[in-house]
C-alpha positions in Angstrom: -5.5 3.2 6.1 -2.6 1.5 4.7 -0.5 2.3 8.2 -2.6 -0.5 9.5 -1.8 -4.2 8.6 -4.4 -6.7 6.9 -5.6 -9.3 9.1 -4.1 -12.3 7.5 -0.4 -10.1 7.6 -0.8 -9.9 11.4 -1.4 -13.6 11.5 1.3 -14.4 9.2 3.7 -12.3 11.4 2.6 -13.7 14.7 2.9 -17.3 13.4 6.6 -16.3 12.4 7.5 -15.2 15.7 6.7 -18.5 17.5 7.0 -18.9 21.3 10.9 -18.9 21.0 11.7 -15.5 20.2 9.7 -12.7 21.7 11.8 -9.8 20.2 10.8 -7.5 17.0 13.0 -7.7 14.1 13.5 -4.1 13.1 14.6 -4.7 9.8 11.4 -6.6 9.0 9.4 -3.8 10.0 11.3 -1.3 7.9 11.1 -3.6 4.9 7.4 -3.6 5.6 7.1 0.0 5.8 9.1 0.3 2.5 6.8 -2.0 1.1 3.6 -0.2 1.8 5.0 3.0 1.1 5.9 1.6 -2.7 2.0 0.4 -2.8 0.9 3.6 -1.8 2.9 5.5 -4.2 1.7 3.1 -7.1 -2.0 3.7 -6.1 -1.5 7.3 -5.6 -0.1 7.3 -9.2 -2.6 5.1 -10.5 -5.5 7.2 -9.0 -3.7 10.5 -10.7 -3.7 9.2 -13.9 -7.3 8.1 -13.5 -8.7 11.6 -13.1 -6.5 13.2 -15.4 -7.8 11.1 -18.5 -11.4 11.4 -16.9 -10.7 15.3 -17.0 -9.2 14.8 -20.5 -12.1 12.6 -21.8 -14.7 15.2 -20.3 -12.8 18.2 -21.9 -12.9 16.3 -25.5 -16.5 15.6 -25.1 -17.2 18.9 -24.0 -15.5 20.3 -27.1 -17.8 18.1 -29.5 
């Protein structure tokens, strides 16, 4: 899911290349990969926190 770039990112990337250069800039690709990994880690952390909170709330409700 996160390994596929969004459509607007593809358009922006293709426009930034232009006709004068057809070479792939590896630094851009590595930076984009690192950015996606950071976002994925952040999302995973938020989902984990939400799951733990839901279990905690459910446990508290059961003890009442």
